Residue, then its C-alpha position, 0 to 999 in steps of 0.5 A: x527505563x526498563x520495561x517488563x512484559x509478561x506473555x505466555x509460551x507459544x501464544x502469537x498474533x497479538x501486538x506488543x505496543x510501545x511508547x518510545x521516550x527520549x532521555x528527557x521523558x519526551x516522546x521519540x519522533x519516528x517521523x522519516x524512519x526507514x524501518x523499525x525492528x523488534x529483535x529478541x534473545x533468549x537470555x541464556x543464548x548468545x545469539x538472536x532468537x527472532x526479529x521482525x518488522x514494526x508498525x508505527x502507530x503515531x510517529x510524533x507520539x512515539x508509538x509503534x507495535x510488534x505483532x508476535x509471530x509463530x514461534x517468537x516466543x516457543x520457549x519459556x524463559x526471559x527474553x531480552x529485546x530491543x527496539x532498532x529504529x533506523x533513519x537515512x544517517x543513523x540507527x537508534x536503539x531502544x533496550x532494557x526490554x525484558x519479556x517474561x515468557x510463562x510456560x503453558x501447562x500441558x493438556 
């Protein structure tokens, strides 16, 4: 399942909210995770543009949030993103997240 998000270049301090679902469409249980990370990469780059810790809102409902930091979306364009969830014995990655960063009109 692909997630499309629209944001504005340079804006920060707001939350991107996610509900993670397993292959059957059920909420992915985040209980006992040891950390969630949001990773973003500007599509034309070969390396990570930014990453940061996420917050779990409701572990059994699979809901979590990433607070966009200053400089995260400093360039307009398409970003590919992933959510990486660490557990004691494994890391689970949710991908197919596209963030379209709209350019700001100079003033």
